[in-house]
C-alpha positions in Angstrom: 20.7 10.5 22.3 21.6 11.1 18.7 22.8 7.5 18.6 19.1 6.5 18.2 18.8 8.5 15.0 22.0 7.2 13.6 21.0 3.6 14.4 17.7 4.1 12.5 19.6 5.5 9.5 22.0 2.5 9.6 19.2 0.0 9.9 17.4 1.6 6.9 20.6 1.2 4.9 20.7 -2.5 5.9 17.4 -3.0 4.2 18.9 -2.3 0.8 22.2 -4.3 1.3 20.8 -7.8 0.6 18.9 -6.5 -2.3 22.1 -5.5 -4.0 22.9 -9.2 -4.4 19.5 -9.8 -5.9 20.0 -7.0 -8.4 23.4 -8.4 -9.3 21.9 -11.9 -9.9 19.0 -10.4 -11.9 21.4 -8.6 -14.1 23.4 -11.8 -14.7 20.4 -13.8 -15.9 19.0 -11.0 -18.1 16.5 -9.2 -16.0 14.0 -7.0 -17.9 12.8 -4.1 -15.9 9.1 -4.3 -16.6 8.5 -8.0 -17.3 7.1 -10.2 -14.5 9.7 -9.9 -11.8 7.9 -12.4 -9.6 8.3 -15.2 -12.2 12.0 -14.6 -12.2 12.4 -15.6 -8.6 12.7 -19.3 -9.5 15.4 -18.6 -12.0 17.6 -16.8 -9.4 20.6 -18.6 -7.9 20.2 -19.8 -4.3 22.2 -17.0 -2.8 19.9 -14.4 -4.5 16.8 -16.2 -3.2 18.3 -16.2 0.3 19.1 -12.5 -0.2 15.5 -11.8 -1.2 14.2 -13.4 2.0 16.9 -11.6 4.1 15.8 -8.3 2.5 12.1 -8.9 3.4 12.9 -10.0 6.9 15.1 -7.0 7.6 12.4 -4.7 6.3 9.9 -6.3 8.8 12.3 -6.0 11.7 13.1 -2.4 10.8 9.6 -1.2 11.3 9.5 -2.3 14.9 13.0 -1.1 15.6 12.5 2.3 14.1 9.4 2.9 16.1 11.1 1.9 19.3 14.3 3.9 18.7 12.3 7.0 17.6 10.2 6.7 20.7 13.3 6.5 22.8 14.7 9.6 21.1 11.5 11.7 21.3 11.0 10.9 25.0 14.6 11.8 25.8 15.8 8.4 27.0 19.5 8.8 27.7 20.3 5.5 29.1 23.6 3.8 28.1 21.7 0.5 27.9 19.3 1.8 25.3 22.1 3.2 23.2 24.0 -0.1 23.4 20.9 -2.0 22.5 20.3 0.2 19.4 23.9 -0.3 18.2 23.6 -4.1 19.0 20.5 -4.3 16.9 22.2 -2.8 13.8 25.2 -5.1 14.2 23.0 -8.1 14.8 20.9 -7.4 11.7 24.0 -7.0 9.6 25.3 -10.3 10.7 21.9 -11.9 10.3 21.8 -10.9 6.7 25.2 -12.3 6.0 24.4 -15.6 7.7 21.0 -15.8 6.0 22.5 -15.2 2.5 25.3 -17.8 3.2 22.6 -20.2 4.5 24.0 -20.8 7.9 20.9 -21.3 10.0 22.7 -22.0 13.3 24.3 -18.5 13.3 21.3 -16.5 12.2 
C-alpha cells in the first residue's frame, strides 16, 4: 500500500524535471528574475518551450493522479493491479515528458 504514497512523491518530482530545462535555457539567454518572465517565452529555444508545456501538462495530470492514489491509500486498497497502475503512471509520465521535449508526437 505504501507504493501509492511513493508514486505520489515520484509524480510530484516529475513536475519539476521539465522545468529544469527551462531554467537552464533562461540562464543561457540572460534571464532576469523579476522582469517579465512571460515575455521571455518567445525568446526561449524550442526545447525549452516544449519543456514549459510538458511541465504544465504534467502538473495538470498530477492533480488527478494524486487524488486517485491518495484515495486508494486511505481506503486501504491493496490490489496488485492498483499498485502496478500507480507505478505505470509515473513511468509513463516520465517518458511523456521526454518525448514531449524531444517533440516526438507519435510516442507521447
